[in-house]
ZATITI-981654 format. One line per field, with one value per residue (C-alpha): x, z negated, y. Coordinates in nm, 3 decimals, padded with zeros to 5 digits, always signed. Each point is the difference from the previous one (the first is absolute). Layout:
// residues N
X <- X ...
Z <- Z ...
Y <- Y ...
END
This chain:
// residues 180
X <- +01.136 -00.114 -00.347 -00.168 -00.076 -00.301 -00.072 -00.346 -00.096 -00.164 -00.376 -00.280 -00.306 -00.118 +00.219 -00.143 -00.066 -00.034 -00.350 +00.127 +00.239 -00.270 -00.123 +00.311 +00.204 +00.284 +00.151 +00.364 +00.060 -00.249 -00.085 +00.364 +00.102 +00.366 +00.189 +00.340 +00.162 +00.371 +00.207 +00.032 -00.293 -00.373 -00.201 -00.379 -00.289 -00.331 -00.296 -00.332 -00.335 +00.059 +00.304 +00.251 +00.302 +00.290 +00.336 +00.225 +00.354 +00.096 +00.348 +00.084 +00.302 +00.054 -00.224 -00.296 +00.090 -00.160 +00.064 -00.275 -00.043 -00.362 -00.146 -00.369 -00.296 -00.283 -00.229 +00.031 +00.188 -00.021 +00.334 +00.008 +00.327 +00.065 +00.245 +00.006 -00.008 +00.113 +00.101 +00.197 -00.080 +00.201 -00.167 +00.139 -00.224 +00.179 -00.309 -00.372 -00.165 -00.063 -00.221 +00.042 -00.186 +00.253 -00.095 -00.366 +00.044 +00.107 +00.357 +00.036 +00.319 +00.065 +00.307 +00.317 -00.165 +00.125 -00.180 +00.107 -00.295 -00.027 -00.299 -00.112 -00.014 -00.327 -00.191 +00.116 -00.238 +00.168 -00.159 +00.140 -00.207 +00.175 -00.023 +00.377 +00.282 +00.363 +00.203 +00.201 -00.063 +00.215 -00.191 +00.169 -00.161 +00.154 -00.072 +00.195 +00.266 +00.346 +00.050 +00.292 +00.097 +00.371 -00.045 -00.056 +00.190 +00.334 +00.016 -00.374 -00.125 -00.367 -00.266 -00.345 -00.159 +00.203 -00.102 -00.367 +00.039 +00.169 -00.223 -00.329 -00.006 -00.326 -00.102 -00.016 +00.060 +00.279 -00.054 +00.262 -00.152 +00.192 -00.020 -00.101
Z <- -01.422 -00.275 -00.002 +00.218 +00.367 +00.172 +00.357 +00.130 +00.282 +00.323 -00.050 +00.234 -00.128 -00.128 -00.255 -00.340 +00.022 -00.338 -00.026 -00.099 +00.299 +00.261 -00.019 +00.102 +00.307 +00.150 +00.328 +00.079 +00.346 +00.126 -00.357 -00.100 -00.036 +00.099 -00.262 +00.170 +00.281 +00.060 +00.214 -00.273 -00.236 +00.025 -00.302 +00.018 -00.239 -00.002 -00.193 -00.095 -00.079 -00.376 +00.014 -00.028 +00.224 +00.110 +00.111 +00.198 +00.116 +00.279 +00.137 +00.310 -00.114 +00.317 +00.300 -00.135 -00.366 -00.213 -00.362 -00.176 -00.342 -00.118 -00.264 -00.023 -00.189 +00.192 -00.045 +00.343 +00.324 +00.332 +00.177 +00.370 +00.162 +00.371 -00.004 +00.260 -00.198 -00.325 -00.282 -00.316 -00.277 -00.320 -00.275 -00.338 -00.259 -00.217 -00.184 +00.001 +00.182 +00.361 +00.143 +00.365 +00.227 +00.112 +00.190 -00.082 -00.375 -00.239 -00.125 -00.312 -00.097 -00.334 -00.110 +00.077 +00.234 +00.351 +00.289 +00.341 +00.230 +00.366 +00.200 +00.348 +00.110 -00.066 -00.286 -00.352 -00.287 -00.317 -00.337 -00.293 -00.307 -00.228 +00.262 -00.042 +00.180 +00.074 +00.198 +00.308 +00.296 +00.277 +00.307 +00.268 +00.340 +00.106 +00.368 -00.005 -00.268 +00.110 -00.031 -00.239 -00.197 +00.069 +00.320 -00.231 -00.313 +00.027 -00.217 -00.070 +00.158 -00.089 +00.247 -00.058 +00.147 -00.233 -00.294 +00.096 +00.049 -00.338 -00.215 +00.188 +00.135 +00.176 -00.030 -00.379 -00.233 -00.260 -00.322 -00.272 -00.327 -00.257 -00.373 -00.079
Y <- -00.659 -00.229 -00.143 -00.257 -00.041 -00.145 -00.093 +00.081 -00.239 +00.106 +00.019 +00.088 +00.180 +00.333 +00.178 +00.078 +00.375 +00.170 +00.153 +00.346 +00.007 -00.047 +00.361 +00.194 -00.082 +00.199 -00.115 +00.057 +00.140 +00.256 +00.106 +00.049 +00.362 +00.045 +00.198 -00.018 -00.190 -00.025 -00.234 -00.261 +00.073 +00.065 +00.114 -00.032 +00.062 -00.181 +00.142 -00.150 +00.158 -00.028 +00.230 -00.283 -00.014 -00.214 +00.138 -00.230 +00.071 -00.242 -00.061 -00.201 -00.197 -00.206 -00.066 -00.197 +00.069 +00.271 +00.096 +00.196 +00.159 +00.027 +00.232 -00.086 +00.145 -00.173 -00.299 -00.157 +00.045 -00.183 +00.004 -00.084 -00.094 +00.029 -00.288 -00.274 -00.322 -00.150 +00.237 -00.062 +00.246 +00.026 +00.204 +00.101 +00.166 +00.257 +00.130 -00.061 -00.285 -00.099 -00.272 -00.081 -00.238 -00.259 -00.311 +00.045 +00.030 +00.276 +00.025 +00.214 +00.182 +00.170 +00.197 -00.193 -00.255 -00.073 -00.169 -00.125 -00.066 -00.091 +00.113 +00.090 +00.363 +00.179 +00.158 -00.081 +00.080 +00.126 +00.081 +00.197 -00.101 +00.251 +00.279 +00.024 -00.176 +00.078 -00.245 -00.075 -00.224 -00.136 -00.106 -00.208 -00.052 -00.331 +00.074 +00.330 -00.052 -00.114 -00.377 +00.055 +00.308 -00.055 +00.205 +00.303 -00.100 -00.179 -00.308 -00.012 -00.321 +00.028 -00.101 +00.155 -00.315 -00.226 +00.221 -00.041 -00.376 -00.043 +00.224 -00.044 -00.356 -00.075 +00.368 -00.017 +00.293 -00.003 +00.198 +00.051 +00.120 +00.205 -00.067 +00.357
END
């Protein structure tokens, strides 16, 4: 990926919420309509009062690690995670635009951008200024994920905790921007 990277430091305070995003809120969880559920994949749809929707296909890759594909046509979504502690979330934007509250400030992703953010479990506010977003996310619950992936994949000596420490030191957020 060509482009530039930036590190967003930990910051306490209220996130900047776009005015137009304050009106519509969809919460993941109780509001999610299951479309299909299989042993390795769950597909859910969220709808808002404007007729917009978000379809997410989630795959449990390893204990504590989830891969999700998102196809969004909403303004705003609040996603609550029932994780135990610190999370690492890797997002890649394929199309559209996503703004997520990370460390008390917004992180914006456009087509081709990638972010790696650490946060505590809980509600995560996400806005879609173009009402369109397609992308993937990998979420790692550091409390539940294996300490090293070599127990699942021979020859892969990657530690989720070391990944978080390297890309998100001091609970920062790493963003790699594309040139597109």
